[in-house]
N, C-alpha and C positions, 0 to 999 in steps of 0.2 A: 168460648163456651168454657164453663168451670167444671172440672172433673176432680177427683180426689187425687190424682198425679199432680195436676196444676196446683191444687190448694196445699199439696206437701211441698212442692217446690217454692210457691209463694212464702210458705211459712219458713222453710229452710234459708231462703235468702234474707228474709226479716231477722233470722236468728244470727246469719252472718254479719248483717248490718250493725245489728245490736249488741252482739257480743264479740266476735272476732275483731272487726275494725277498730272500735274505740280502745280495747284492750292491747289490742298490737301497737296501734298509734302511740297510746300512752309509753309502753315499754320501749319503743322505738325511740321517741322522744327523751327518754332518760338516758338511753345508750348516747344519743347525740350531744346531750348534756355533759356526760361523763367526758365524751371526747373534748368539747369546748373547753372544759375546766382543766382536764389533763393537758391539753395543747396551750392553754394560755400559762399554766403554771411550768411547762417544761420551757416554753418562748422565754419566759422571764428568767429562769435559771441558765439559760443558754445550753439546755440538755436535749433539745428537739432536734434529732438527727435524721437525715433521708432514709438510711438503712433501717433504722427503728420505725419510722412512719411507714416506710414499704412492707414491712413486716405485719405491722398492724392492720394496713389495708389488705395484706393477703388474709388475714384473719377474717376480716370483716366481710370480704368477696366470698370466701369459703363458706360463712355462716348464711350469706345470701344465696349461693347456690342451693345449700341444704333446706332453707327455707323455701326456694321454689320448687325443690322435689317434693318436700313435704306437703305444700300447698297445692301441687298437681295431684297428688293422691287424694288429698281431701276433695279436690274438684272432681275426682273420678267418683267418690262416694256420694257427692252431690248429683252428679249426674245419672248414677246407677241406682242408687238408694237415697233419694230426697227425703224419705219418710223417716231416715234416722236423724238428719237434723231438725225435720219438723218436730220430731219427738224430744229433742234437746230442747227446742225453742218452748214447746210444753212445759217440760220440766222446770224449765227454768222461770218461766211466768209463774208457776205453782210454788216455786222455791223449794223443790223436791231434789235432793242432792245426789241421788242414786244416778247411776248410769245407764241407759239402754242396753239391750242385749248387744253382744258382739254381733259386727259384720262378717259373714262367711262368704266368701267368693274363691273361685279357684285358685287365685294367685297370692293368697293371704300368706302363705308362707314365705314367698319370694319377697314379699313386702317387708316382712319381719327381717328377713336376711339383708335386705337392703338398708333398713334403719339401722340395724346393727353396724353394718359396714361403713355407713355414712358417719356415723357416731364416732367409731374407732379412728376413720381417717382424719376426722377433725381434731381428735384429741392427739393422734400422732403428729399433725401439723402443728398444732399449739405447742406440743413438746420440742419440736423442732425449730419453730421460729421464735418462740418467745425471749431467747436470750438478748439481753440489752432492752427489753420491752418490759414496761410496767405492767403489772396484771390488772390495773385499772384499764389500761388500753386495751390489752386484750378482751376484757368482758365488756367494756364500751364498744368496742368497734364489733365484736359477735354480737351484742345485742341490737345496735343499731342496723347492722346488715341483715341480721335475721328478721327483726319485727319489720323495719321498714320495707323491705321485699315483700313480705306477708301482707303488709297494707297495700301496696301498689297492685299485687296479684288480684287480691279479693276485691279490690275498689273497681277495678277494671271489668271483673266477673260480673259483679252487681249493676254497673253502669251497663254493660252489655245487655245482661238479663232485662233489664227495666226498659232499655230503649226498643228491645225487640218485644216486648209484651206490650208498649205502646204504639205499636204500629209502625215501628221503623225510625222513632225519634222525629226528625226534622219534617 
């Protein structure tokens, strides 16, 4: 049975499929391309070292963790306020650039504190780990880690939602 909540959720999932996934996949692939080019360049110059690669990988994994936490909050918004993403989809279809009203929930202040703490810890980690590491590597690993994690998370959410909507898939 179609009701407004189902319609909003379907529009929200459509928004995620059309906007979150392609843009995140593209940016993740840009990060992976940077990794490939940098690794090839360092390999040819004999400057690719295990400690530098490990520091870059740590930065990428931290970016992936931040992405997972961010996507989990976005998933909370999808589950609790599907109308928000449905409205974003409607605005995107009409090419309206303004944002919908902010979502207000009881733990919003804690979410903001969590975002600030996560970003600060990531910046501190980069400051501690970047020695001997190219900034191209730092940016590439961070981009790849953040956006590939985001694609994997949202792809799984969309596939699960579509399978449940189709009556369980197989």
